[in-house]
PDB file of N, CA, C and O in Angstrom, chain B, residues numbered from 101:
ATOM      1  N   UNK B 101      52.122  59.497 -74.787  1.00  0.00           N
ATOM      2  CA  UNK B 101      52.342  60.162 -73.510  1.00  0.00           C
ATOM      3  C   UNK B 101      51.240  59.826 -72.511  1.00  0.00           C
ATOM      4  O   UNK B 101      51.219  60.374 -71.409  1.00  0.00           O
ATOM      5  N   UNK B 102      50.345  58.955 -72.874  1.00  0.00           N
ATOM      6  CA  UNK B 102      49.271  58.579 -71.961  1.00  0.00           C
ATOM      7  C   UNK B 102      49.853  57.938 -70.711  1.00  0.00           C
ATOM      8  O   UNK B 102      50.755  57.103 -70.784  1.00  0.00           O
ATOM      9  N   UNK B 103      49.324  58.344 -69.566  1.00  0.00           N
ATOM     10  CA  UNK B 103      49.744  57.735 -68.323  1.00  0.00           C
ATOM     11  C   UNK B 103      51.174  58.052 -67.931  1.00  0.00           C
ATOM     12  O   UNK B 103      51.795  57.292 -67.187  1.00  0.00           O
ATOM     13  N   UNK B 104      51.699  59.150 -68.414  1.00  0.00           N
ATOM     14  CA  UNK B 104      53.069  59.527 -68.096  1.00  0.00           C
ATOM     15  C   UNK B 104      53.225  59.708 -66.589  1.00  0.00           C
ATOM     16  O   UNK B 104      52.402  60.350 -65.937  1.00  0.00           O
ATOM     17  N   UNK B 105      54.288  59.133 -66.054  1.00  0.00           N
ATOM     18  CA  UNK B 105      54.527  59.173 -64.625  1.00  0.00           C
ATOM     19  C   UNK B 105      55.283  60.436 -64.245  1.00  0.00           C
ATOM     20  O   UNK B 105      56.301  60.765 -64.854  1.00  0.00           O
ATOM     21  N   UNK B 106      54.784  61.138 -63.243  1.00  0.00           N
ATOM     22  CA  UNK B 106      55.412  62.385 -62.803  1.00  0.00           C
ATOM     23  C   UNK B 106      56.003  62.253 -61.403  1.00  0.00           C
ATOM     24  O   UNK B 106      55.904  63.181 -60.600  1.00  0.00           O
ATOM     25  N   UNK B 107      56.616  61.111 -61.103  1.00  0.00           N
ATOM     26  CA  UNK B 107      57.221  60.932 -59.793  1.00  0.00           C
ATOM     27  C   UNK B 107      58.218  62.052 -59.523  1.00  0.00           C
ATOM     28  O   UNK B 107      58.928  62.496 -60.425  1.00  0.00           O
ATOM     29  N   UNK B 108      58.261  62.502 -58.275  1.00  0.00           N
ATOM     30  CA  UNK B 108      59.184  63.594 -57.921  1.00  0.00           C
ATOM     31  C   UNK B 108      60.628  63.243 -58.267  1.00  0.00           C
ATOM     32  O   UNK B 108      61.386  64.097 -58.728  1.00  0.00           O
ATOM     33  N   UNK B 109      61.004  61.991 -58.044  1.00  0.00           N
ATOM     34  CA  UNK B 109      62.386  61.598 -58.322  1.00  0.00           C
ATOM     35  C   UNK B 109      62.692  61.618 -59.823  1.00  0.00           C
ATOM     36  O   UNK B 109      63.851  61.744 -60.218  1.00  0.00           O
ATOM     37  N   UNK B 110      61.662  61.495 -60.654  1.00  0.00           N
ATOM     38  CA  UNK B 110      61.857  61.602 -62.104  1.00  0.00           C
ATOM     39  C   UNK B 110      61.769  63.052 -62.559  1.00  0.00           C
ATOM     40  O   UNK B 110      62.446  63.456 -63.504  1.00  0.00           O
ATOM     41  N   UNK B 111      60.935  63.827 -61.885  1.00  0.00           N
ATOM     42  CA  UNK B 111      60.790  65.243 -62.222  1.00  0.00           C
ATOM     43  C   UNK B 111      62.037  66.035 -61.820  1.00  0.00           C
ATOM     44  O   UNK B 111      62.466  66.940 -62.536  1.00  0.00           O
ATOM     45  N   UNK B 112      62.607  65.684 -60.672  1.00  0.00           N
ATOM     46  CA  UNK B 112      63.754  66.415 -60.122  1.00  0.00           C
ATOM     47  C   UNK B 112      64.889  65.458 -59.760  1.00  0.00           C
ATOM     48  O   UNK B 112      65.249  65.357 -58.587  1.00  0.00           O
ATOM     49  N   UNK B 113      65.463  64.753 -60.742  1.00  0.00           N
ATOM     50  CA  UNK B 113      66.510  63.766 -60.418  1.00  0.00           C
ATOM     51  C   UNK B 113      67.718  64.389 -59.710  1.00  0.00           C
ATOM     52  O   UNK B 113      68.407  63.718 -58.942  1.00  0.00           O
ATOM     53  N   UNK B 114      67.968  65.672 -59.973  1.00  0.00           N
ATOM     54  CA  UNK B 114      69.107  66.346 -59.349  1.00  0.00           C
ATOM     55  C   UNK B 114      68.889  66.565 -57.854  1.00  0.00           C
ATOM     56  O   UNK B 114      69.827  66.896 -57.127  1.00  0.00           O
ATOM     57  N   UNK B 115      67.653  66.381 -57.398  1.00  0.00           N
ATOM     58  CA  UNK B 115      67.328  66.578 -55.980  1.00  0.00           C
ATOM     59  C   UNK B 115      66.973  65.271 -55.282  1.00  0.00           C
ATOM     60  O   UNK B 115      66.296  65.277 -54.254  1.00  0.00           O
ATOM     61  N   UNK B 116      67.427  64.154 -55.836  1.00  0.00           N
ATOM     62  CA  UNK B 116      67.082  62.843 -55.282  1.00  0.00           C
ATOM     63  C   UNK B 116      67.420  62.744 -53.793  1.00  0.00           C
ATOM     64  O   UNK B 116      66.581  62.316 -53.001  1.00  0.00           O
ATOM     65  N   UNK B 117      68.623  63.130 -53.406  1.00  0.00           N
ATOM     66  CA  UNK B 117      69.031  63.045 -51.992  1.00  0.00           C
ATOM     67  C   UNK B 117      68.152  63.941 -51.124  1.00  0.00           C
ATOM     68  O   UNK B 117      67.747  63.544 -50.032  1.00  0.00           O
ATOM     69  N   UNK B 118      67.857  65.144 -51.604  1.00  0.00           N
ATOM     70  CA  UNK B 118      67.019  66.081 -50.850  1.00  0.00           C
ATOM     71  C   UNK B 118      65.601  65.538 -50.699  1.00  0.00           C
ATOM     72  O   UNK B 118      65.001  65.678 -49.633  1.00  0.00           O
ATOM     73  N   UNK B 119      65.060  64.923 -51.743  1.00  0.00           N
ATOM     74  CA  UNK B 119      63.717  64.343 -51.686  1.00  0.00           C
ATOM     75  C   UNK B 119      63.664  63.267 -50.611  1.00  0.00           C
ATOM     76  O   UNK B 119      62.750  63.248 -49.787  1.00  0.00           O
ATOM     77  N   UNK B 120      64.644  62.375 -50.621  1.00  0.00           N
ATOM     78  CA  UNK B 120      64.695  61.288 -49.637  1.00  0.00           C
ATOM     79  C   UNK B 120      64.826  61.856 -48.227  1.00  0.00           C
ATOM     80  O   UNK B 120      64.128  61.419 -47.313  1.00  0.00           O
ATOM     81  N   UNK B 121      65.711  62.821 -48.050  1.00  0.00           N
ATOM     82  CA  UNK B 121      65.929  63.414 -46.734  1.00  0.00           C
ATOM     83  C   UNK B 121      64.687  64.151 -46.236  1.00  0.00           C
ATOM     84  O   UNK B 121      64.264  63.962 -45.096  1.00  0.00           O
ATOM     85  N   UNK B 122      64.106  64.988 -47.090  1.00  0.00           N
ATOM     86  CA  UNK B 122      62.942  65.774 -46.676  1.00  0.00           C
ATOM     87  C   UNK B 122      61.730  64.896 -46.372  1.00  0.00           C
ATOM     88  O   UNK B 122      60.938  65.214 -45.485  1.00  0.00           O
ATOM     89  N   UNK B 123      61.586  63.797 -47.106  1.00  0.00           N
ATOM     90  CA  UNK B 123      60.456  62.891 -46.843  1.00  0.00           C
ATOM     91  C   UNK B 123      60.549  62.308 -45.435  1.00  0.00           C
ATOM     92  O   UNK B 123      59.528  62.003 -44.819  1.00  0.00           O
ATOM     93  N   UNK B 124      61.766  62.155 -44.929  1.00  0.00           N
ATOM     94  CA  UNK B 124      61.910  61.554 -43.603  1.00  0.00           C
ATOM     95  C   UNK B 124      62.079  62.591 -42.488  1.00  0.00           C
ATOM     96  O   UNK B 124      61.940  62.253 -41.312  1.00  0.00           O
ATOM     97  N   UNK B 125      62.376  63.850 -42.838  1.00  0.00           N
ATOM     98  CA  UNK B 125      62.639  64.840 -41.786  1.00  0.00           C
ATOM     99  C   UNK B 125      61.669  66.023 -41.781  1.00  0.00           C
ATOM    100  O   UNK B 125      61.580  66.735 -40.781  1.00  0.00           O
ATOM    101  N   UNK B 126      60.942  66.247 -42.883  1.00  0.00           N
ATOM    102  CA  UNK B 126      60.083  67.422 -42.991  1.00  0.00           C
ATOM    103  C   UNK B 126      58.642  66.968 -43.209  1.00  0.00           C
ATOM    104  O   UNK B 126      58.283  66.517 -44.296  1.00  0.00           O
ATOM    105  N   UNK B 127      57.822  67.091 -42.166  1.00  0.00           N
ATOM    106  CA  UNK B 127      56.445  66.602 -42.231  1.00  0.00           C
ATOM    107  C   UNK B 127      55.631  67.314 -43.313  1.00  0.00           C
ATOM    108  O   UNK B 127      54.833  66.682 -44.005  1.00  0.00           O
ATOM    109  N   UNK B 128      55.830  68.626 -43.460  1.00  0.00           N
ATOM    110  CA  UNK B 128      55.115  69.386 -44.481  1.00  0.00           C
ATOM    111  C   UNK B 128      55.446  68.853 -45.864  1.00  0.00           C
ATOM    112  O   UNK B 128      54.551  68.614 -46.674  1.00  0.00           O
ATOM    113  N   UNK B 129      56.733  68.666 -46.134  1.00  0.00           N
ATOM    114  CA  UNK B 129      57.169  68.135 -47.424  1.00  0.00           C
ATOM    115  C   UNK B 129      56.572  66.751 -47.648  1.00  0.00           C
ATOM    116  O   UNK B 129      56.081  66.438 -48.733  1.00  0.00           O
ATOM    117  N   UNK B 130      56.623  65.935 -46.612  1.00  0.00           N
ATOM    118  CA  UNK B 130      56.116  64.567 -46.706  1.00  0.00           C
ATOM    119  C   UNK B 130      54.632  64.548 -47.067  1.00  0.00           C
ATOM    120  O   UNK B 130      54.217  63.803 -47.955  1.00  0.00           O
ATOM    121  N   UNK B 131      53.832  65.365 -46.382  1.00  0.00           N
ATOM    122  CA  UNK B 131      52.396  65.421 -46.661  1.00  0.00           C
ATOM    123  C   UNK B 131      52.126  65.950 -48.071  1.00  0.00           C
ATOM    124  O   UNK B 131      51.255  65.442 -48.778  1.00  0.00           O
ATOM    125  N   UNK B 132      52.876  66.968 -48.467  1.00  0.00           N
ATOM    126  CA  UNK B 132      52.705  67.525 -49.812  1.00  0.00           C
ATOM    127  C   UNK B 132      53.099  66.505 -50.872  1.00  0.00           C
ATOM    128  O   UNK B 132      52.433  66.384 -51.900  1.00  0.00           O
ATOM    129  N   UNK B 133      54.169  65.779 -50.626  1.00  0.00           N
ATOM    130  CA  UNK B 133      54.629  64.763 -51.584  1.00  0.00           C
ATOM    131  C   UNK B 133      53.598  63.642 -51.709  1.00  0.00           C
ATOM    132  O   UNK B 133      53.348  63.144 -52.806  1.00  0.00           O
ATOM    133  N   UNK B 134      53.001  63.247 -50.582  1.00  0.00           N
ATOM    134  CA  UNK B 134      51.965  62.202 -50.621  1.00  0.00           C
ATOM    135  C   UNK B 134      50.777  62.667 -51.448  1.00  0.00           C
ATOM    136  O   UNK B 134      50.261  61.915 -52.275  1.00  0.00           O
ATOM    137  N   UNK B 135      50.342  63.898 -51.229  1.00  0.00           N
ATOM    138  CA  UNK B 135      49.208  64.446 -51.988  1.00  0.00           C
ATOM    139  C   UNK B 135      49.558  64.541 -53.474  1.00  0.00           C
ATOM    140  O   UNK B 135      48.733  64.233 -54.334  1.00  0.00           O
ATOM    141  N   UNK B 136      50.782  64.968 -53.764  1.00  0.00           N
ATOM    142  CA  UNK B 136      51.242  65.066 -55.147  1.00  0.00           C
ATOM    143  C   UNK B 136      51.150  63.690 -55.825  1.00  0.00           C
ATOM    144  O   UNK B 136      50.660  63.577 -56.949  1.00  0.00           O
ATOM    145  N   UNK B 137      51.625  62.656 -55.134  1.00  0.00           N
ATOM    146  CA  UNK B 137      51.603  61.314 -55.713  1.00  0.00           C
ATOM    147  C   UNK B 137      50.178  60.784 -55.867  1.00  0.00           C
ATOM    148  O   UNK B 137      49.878  60.080 -56.831  1.00  0.00           O
ATOM    149  N   UNK B 138      49.290  61.124 -54.909  1.00  0.00           N
ATOM    150  CA  UNK B 138      47.874  60.741 -55.043  1.00  0.00           C
ATOM    151  C   UNK B 138      47.277  61.371 -56.297  1.00  0.00           C
ATOM    152  O   UNK B 138      46.614  60.705 -57.093  1.00  0.00           O
ATOM    153  N   UNK B 139      47.525  62.668 -56.456  1.00  0.00           N
ATOM    154  CA  UNK B 139      47.009  63.388 -57.619  1.00  0.00           C
ATOM    155  C   UNK B 139      47.554  62.802 -58.909  1.00  0.00           C
ATOM    156  O   UNK B 139      46.814  62.589 -59.870  1.00  0.00           O
ATOM    157  N   UNK B 140      48.849  62.545 -58.922  1.00  0.00           N
ATOM    158  CA  UNK B 140      49.490  62.011 -60.117  1.00  0.00           C
ATOM    159  C   UNK B 140      48.879  60.663 -60.496  1.00  0.00           C
ATOM    160  O   UNK B 140      48.616  60.399 -61.669  1.00  0.00           O
ATOM    161  N   UNK B 141      48.658  59.819 -59.497  1.00  0.00           N
ATOM    162  CA  UNK B 141      48.058  58.511 -59.730  1.00  0.00           C
ATOM    163  C   UNK B 141      46.644  58.652 -60.301  1.00  0.00           C
ATOM    164  O   UNK B 141      46.263  57.954 -61.242  1.00  0.00           O
ATOM    165  N   UNK B 142      45.879  59.571 -59.709  1.00  0.00           N
ATOM    166  CA  UNK B 142      44.506  59.825 -60.160  1.00  0.00           C
ATOM    167  C   UNK B 142      44.497  60.346 -61.603  1.00  0.00           C
ATOM    168  O   UNK B 142      43.703  59.891 -62.427  1.00  0.00           O
ATOM    169  N   UNK B 143      45.368  61.286 -61.896  1.00  0.00           N
ATOM    170  CA  UNK B 143      45.439  61.889 -63.232  1.00  0.00           C
ATOM    171  C   UNK B 143      45.833  60.842 -64.269  1.00  0.00           C
ATOM    172  O   UNK B 143      45.264  60.796 -65.360  1.00  0.00           O
ATOM    173  N   UNK B 144      46.812  60.001 -63.924  1.00  0.00           N
ATOM    174  CA  UNK B 144      47.216  58.951 -64.864  1.00  0.00           C
ATOM    175  C   UNK B 144      46.068  57.980 -65.120  1.00  0.00           C
ATOM    176  O   UNK B 144      45.903  57.484 -66.234  1.00  0.00           O
ATOM    177  N   UNK B 145      45.276  57.710 -64.080  1.00  0.00           N
ATOM    178  CA  UNK B 145      44.101  56.852 -64.252  1.00  0.00           C
ATOM    179  C   UNK B 145      43.116  57.456 -65.234  1.00  0.00           C
ATOM    180  O   UNK B 145      42.580  56.763 -66.099  1.00  0.00           O
ATOM    181  N   UNK B 146      42.881  58.763 -65.093  1.00  0.00           N
ATOM    182  CA  UNK B 146      41.990  59.463 -66.033  1.00  0.00           C
ATOM    183  C   UNK B 146      42.553  59.408 -67.457  1.00  0.00           C
ATOM    184  O   UNK B 146      41.820  59.160 -68.415  1.00  0.00           O
ATOM    185  N   UNK B 147      43.851  59.640 -67.580  1.00  0.00           N
ATOM    186  CA  UNK B 147      44.478  59.642 -68.906  1.00  0.00           C
ATOM    187  C   UNK B 147      44.369  58.269 -69.563  1.00  0.00           C
ATOM    188  O   UNK B 147      44.108  58.167 -70.762  1.00  0.00           O
ATOM    189  N   UNK B 148      44.570  57.215 -68.774  1.00  0.00           N
ATOM    190  CA  UNK B 148      44.491  55.863 -69.326  1.00  0.00           C
ATOM    191  C   UNK B 148      43.065  55.496 -69.729  1.00  0.00           C
ATOM    192  O   UNK B 148      42.854  54.690 -70.636  1.00  0.00           O
ATOM    193  N   UNK B 149      42.089  56.098 -69.045  1.00  0.00           N
ATOM    194  CA  UNK B 149      40.686  55.846 -69.387  1.00  0.00           C
ATOM    195  C   UNK B 149      40.159  56.854 -70.400  1.00  0.00           C
ATOM    196  O   UNK B 149      38.973  56.871 -70.728  1.00  0.00           O
ATOM    197  N   UNK B 150      41.063  57.689 -70.886  1.00  0.00           N
ATOM    198  CA  UNK B 150      40.765  58.681 -71.919  1.00  0.00           C
ATOM    199  C   UNK B 150      39.595  59.591 -71.549  1.00  0.00           C
ATOM    200  O   UNK B 150      38.655  59.772 -72.323  1.00  0.00           O
ATOM    201  N   UNK B 151      39.676  60.151 -70.358  1.00  0.00           N
ATOM    202  CA  UNK B 151      38.693  61.143 -69.921  1.00  0.00           C
ATOM    203  C   UNK B 151      38.832  62.372 -70.820  1.00  0.00           C
ATOM    204  O   UNK B 151      39.952  62.783 -71.123  1.00  0.00           O
ATOM    205  N   UNK B 152      37.726  62.958 -71.247  1.00  0.00           N
ATOM    206  CA  UNK B 152      37.841  64.157 -72.102  1.00  0.00           C
ATOM    207  C   UNK B 152      38.662  65.248 -71.419  1.00  0.00           C
ATOM    208  O   UNK B 152      38.474  65.538 -70.237  1.00  0.00           O
ATOM    209  N   UNK B 153      39.562  65.839 -72.171  1.00  0.00           N
ATOM    210  CA  UNK B 153      40.458  66.880 -71.649  1.00  0.00           C
ATOM    211  C   UNK B 153      39.680  68.064 -71.085  1.00  0.00           C
ATOM    212  O   UNK B 153      40.190  68.774 -70.219  1.00  0.00           O
ATOM    213  N   UNK B 154      38.464  68.287 -71.555  1.00  0.00           N
ATOM    214  CA  UNK B 154      37.681  69.430 -71.083  1.00  0.00           C
ATOM    215  C   UNK B 154      36.993  69.149 -69.739  1.00  0.00           C
ATOM    216  O   UNK B 154      36.342  70.028 -69.174  1.00  0.00           O
ATOM    217  N   UNK B 155      37.142  67.922 -69.236  1.00  0.00           N
ATOM    218  CA  UNK B 155      36.526  67.580 -67.961  1.00  0.00           C
ATOM    219  C   UNK B 155      37.045  68.507 -66.864  1.00  0.00           C
ATOM    220  O   UNK B 155      38.248  68.564 -66.606  1.00  0.00           O
ATOM    221  N   UNK B 156      36.132  69.230 -66.223  1.00  0.00           N
ATOM    222  CA  UNK B 156      36.503  70.262 -65.245  1.00  0.00           C
ATOM    223  C   UNK B 156      37.280  69.695 -64.059  1.00  0.00           C
ATOM    224  O   UNK B 156      38.280  70.272 -63.632  1.00  0.00           O
ATOM    225  N   UNK B 157      36.822  68.577 -63.539  1.00  0.00           N
ATOM    226  CA  UNK B 157      37.487  67.953 -62.386  1.00  0.00           C
ATOM    227  C   UNK B 157      38.923  67.566 -62.749  1.00  0.00           C
ATOM    228  O   UNK B 157      39.850  67.779 -61.968  1.00  0.00           O
ATOM    229  N   UNK B 158      39.090  67.000 -63.935  1.00  0.00           N
ATOM    230  CA  UNK B 158      40.408  66.599 -64.427  1.00  0.00           C
ATOM    231  C   UNK B 158      41.338  67.812 -64.512  1.00  0.00           C
ATOM    232  O   UNK B 158      42.500  67.744 -64.113  1.00  0.00           O
ATOM    233  N   UNK B 159      40.815  68.910 -65.033  1.00  0.00           N
ATOM    234  CA  UNK B 159      41.596  70.149 -65.168  1.00  0.00           C
ATOM    235  C   UNK B 159      42.000  70.668 -63.784  1.00  0.00           C
ATOM    236  O   UNK B 159      43.132  71.112 -63.589  1.00  0.00           O
ATOM    237  N   UNK B 160      41.072  70.611 -62.830  1.00  0.00           N
ATOM    238  CA  UNK B 160      41.373  71.055 -61.463  1.00  0.00           C
ATOM    239  C   UNK B 160      42.462  70.198 -60.830  1.00  0.00           C
ATOM    240  O   UNK B 160      43.358  70.721 -60.168  1.00  0.00           O
ATOM    241  N   UNK B 161      42.390  68.894 -61.028  1.00  0.00           N
ATOM    242  CA  UNK B 161      43.411  67.991 -60.479  1.00  0.00           C
ATOM    243  C   UNK B 161      44.786  68.320 -61.054  1.00  0.00           C
ATOM    244  O   UNK B 161      45.777  68.372 -60.325  1.00  0.00           O
ATOM    245  N   UNK B 162      44.836  68.542 -62.366  1.00  0.00           N
ATOM    246  CA  UNK B 162      46.116  68.864 -62.998  1.00  0.00           C
ATOM    247  C   UNK B 162      46.664  70.198 -62.494  1.00  0.00           C
ATOM    248  O   UNK B 162      47.873  70.352 -62.321  1.00  0.00           O
ATOM    249  N   UNK B 163      45.775  71.154 -62.262  1.00  0.00           N
ATOM    250  CA  UNK B 163      46.202  72.459 -61.741  1.00  0.00           C
ATOM    251  C   UNK B 163      46.750  72.313 -60.325  1.00  0.00           C
ATOM    252  O   UNK B 163      47.774  72.905 -59.985  1.00  0.00           O
ATOM    253  N   UNK B 164      46.058  71.518 -59.496  1.00  0.00           N
ATOM    254  CA  UNK B 164      46.534  71.308 -58.124  1.00  0.00           C
ATOM    255  C   UNK B 164      47.895  70.611 -58.131  1.00  0.00           C
ATOM    256  O   UNK B 164      48.781  70.960 -57.351  1.00  0.00           O
ATOM    257  N   UNK B 165      48.055  69.620 -59.021  1.00  0.00           N
ATOM    258  CA  UNK B 165      49.345  68.917 -59.112  1.00  0.00           C
ATOM    259  C   UNK B 165      50.446  69.894 -59.506  1.00  0.00           C
ATOM    260  O   UNK B 165      51.549  69.830 -58.964  1.00  0.00           O
ATOM    261  N   UNK B 166      50.163  70.791 -60.437  1.00  0.00           N
ATOM    262  CA  UNK B 166      51.168  71.762 -60.891  1.00  0.00           C
ATOM    263  C   UNK B 166      51.576  72.702 -59.757  1.00  0.00           C
ATOM    264  O   UNK B 166      52.757  73.010 -59.596  1.00  0.00           O
ATOM    265  N   UNK B 167      50.601  73.152 -58.978  1.00  0.00           N
ATOM    266  CA  UNK B 167      50.890  74.040 -57.845  1.00  0.00           C
ATOM    267  C   UNK B 167      51.740  73.301 -56.806  1.00  0.00           C
ATOM    268  O   UNK B 167      52.731  73.838 -56.310  1.00  0.00           O
ATOM    269  N   UNK B 168      51.347  72.081 -56.485  1.00  0.00           N
ATOM    270  CA  UNK B 168      52.099  71.292 -55.509  1.00  0.00           C
ATOM    271  C   UNK B 168      53.523  71.033 -55.989  1.00  0.00           C
ATOM    272  O   UNK B 168      54.477  71.115 -55.215  1.00  0.00           O
ATOM    273  N   UNK B 169      53.650  70.724 -57.262  1.00  0.00           N
ATOM    274  CA  UNK B 169      54.982  70.465 -57.823  1.00  0.00           C
ATOM    275  C   UNK B 169      55.865  71.694 -57.656  1.00  0.00           C
ATOM    276  O   UNK B 169      57.039  71.576 -57.302  1.00  0.00           O
ATOM    277  N   UNK B 170      55.311  72.861 -57.906  1.00  0.00           N
ATOM    278  CA  UNK B 170      56.055  74.103 -57.760  1.00  0.00           C
ATOM    279  C   UNK B 170      56.457  74.333 -56.299  1.00  0.00           C
ATOM    280  O   UNK B 170      57.591  74.719 -56.017  1.00  0.00           O
ATOM    281  N   UNK B 171      55.527  74.095 -55.377  1.00  0.00           N
ATOM    282  CA  UNK B 171      55.815  74.278 -53.955  1.00  0.00           C
ATOM    283  C   UNK B 171      56.878  73.289 -53.475  1.00  0.00           C
ATOM    284  O   UNK B 171      57.775  73.651 -52.714  1.00  0.00           O
ATOM    285  N   UNK B 172      56.771  72.049 -53.924  1.00  0.00           N
ATOM    286  CA  UNK B 172      57.760  71.036 -53.556  1.00  0.00           C
ATOM    287  C   UNK B 172      59.135  71.415 -54.109  1.00  0.00           C
ATOM    288  O   UNK B 172      60.152  71.257 -53.433  1.00  0.00           O
ATOM    289  N   UNK B 173      59.151  71.912 -55.331  1.00  0.00           N
ATOM    290  CA  UNK B 173      60.415  72.339 -55.945  1.00  0.00           C
ATOM    291  C   UNK B 173      61.053  73.460 -55.117  1.00  0.00           C
ATOM    292  O   UNK B 173      62.259  73.446 -54.871  1.00  0.00           O
ATOM    293  N   UNK B 174      60.239  74.428 -54.692  1.00  0.00           N
ATOM    294  CA  UNK B 174      60.760  75.535 -53.884  1.00  0.00           C
ATOM    295  C   UNK B 174      61.376  75.006 -52.584  1.00  0.00           C
ATOM    296  O   UNK B 174      62.435  75.475 -52.165  1.00  0.00           O
ATOM    297  N   UNK B 175      60.726  74.042 -51.954  1.00  0.00           N
ATOM    298  CA  UNK B 175      61.266  73.439 -50.733  1.00  0.00           C
ATOM    299  C   UNK B 175      62.590  72.720 -51.013  1.00  0.00           C
ATOM    300  O   UNK B 175      63.524  72.794 -50.215  1.00  0.00           O
ATOM    301  N   UNK B 176      62.661  72.033 -52.140  1.00  0.00           N
ATOM    302  CA  UNK B 176      63.893  71.327 -52.502  1.00  0.00           C
ATOM    303  C   UNK B 176      65.042  72.305 -52.734  1.00  0.00           C
ATOM    304  O   UNK B 176      66.160  72.078 -52.271  1.00  0.00           O
ATOM    305  N   UNK B 177      64.766  73.387 -53.449  1.00  0.00           N
ATOM    306  CA  UNK B 177      65.789  74.400 -53.717  1.00  0.00           C
ATOM    307  C   UNK B 177      66.264  75.026 -52.407  1.00  0.00           C
ATOM    308  O   UNK B 177      67.464  75.173 -52.172  1.00  0.00           O
ATOM    309  N   UNK B 178      65.308  75.389 -51.568  1.00  0.00           N
ATOM    310  CA  UNK B 178      65.622  76.008 -50.281  1.00  0.00           C
ATOM    311  C   UNK B 178      66.458  75.064 -49.425  1.00  0.00           C
ATOM    312  O   UNK B 178      67.445  75.485 -48.823  1.00  0.00           O
ATOM    313  N   UNK B 179      66.077  73.808 -49.365  1.00  0.00           N
ATOM    314  CA  UNK B 179      66.786  72.804 -48.570  1.00  0.00           C
ATOM    315  C   UNK B 179      68.215  72.638 -49.093  1.00  0.00           C
ATOM    316  O   UNK B 179      69.166  72.571 -48.315  1.00  0.00           O
ATOM    317  N   UNK B 180      68.352  72.573 -50.397  1.00  0.00           N
ATOM    318  CA  UNK B 180      69.667  72.372 -51.005  1.00  0.00           C
ATOM    319  C   UNK B 180      70.606  73.542 -50.728  1.00  0.00           C
ATOM    320  O   UNK B 180      71.807  73.353 -50.538  1.00  0.00           O
ATOM    321  N   UNK B 181      70.050  74.750 -50.708  1.00  0.00           N
ATOM    322  CA  UNK B 181      70.861  75.946 -50.410  1.00  0.00           C
ATOM    323  C   UNK B 181      71.334  75.916 -48.955  1.00  0.00           C
ATOM    324  O   UNK B 181      72.467  76.291 -48.655  1.00  0.00           O
ATOM    325  N   UNK B 182      70.450  75.463 -48.051  1.00  0.00           N
ATOM    326  CA  UNK B 182      70.794  75.406 -46.627  1.00  0.00           C
ATOM    327  C   UNK B 182      71.847  74.347 -46.340  1.00  0.00           C
ATOM    328  O   UNK B 182      72.752  74.559 -45.533  1.00  0.00           O
ATOM    329  N   UNK B 183      71.721  73.211 -47.005  1.00  0.00           N
ATOM    330  CA  UNK B 183      72.656  72.103 -46.703  1.00  0.00           C
ATOM    331  C   UNK B 183      73.877  72.139 -47.609  1.00  0.00           C
ATOM    332  O   UNK B 183      74.819  71.372 -47.412  1.00  0.00           O
ATOM    333  N   UNK B 184      73.869  73.030 -48.607  1.00  0.00           N
ATOM    334  CA  UNK B 184      74.977  73.090 -49.560  1.00  0.00           C
ATOM    335  C   UNK B 184      75.963  74.060 -49.161  1.00  0.00           C
ATOM    336  O   UNK B 184      76.966  74.241 -49.852  1.00  0.00           O
TER     337      UNK B 184
END
């Protein structure tokens, strides 16, 4: 599971159309998605270099990614309800 990719389109395949639409129409979503992908890239780099799991910075990055993922998911659900 080292370096597992957490792309939004892989995390939420059922929201692929909403992800594409929101990235081009919702600036907040777009900025959050960019930050999420930056974090994911950074975390995968740490995992591939086998950074100790107890590393505080690593733990903080993973926590921030989890929060962002949850917020992005809420936006996707909300968007889907509005357009559905």
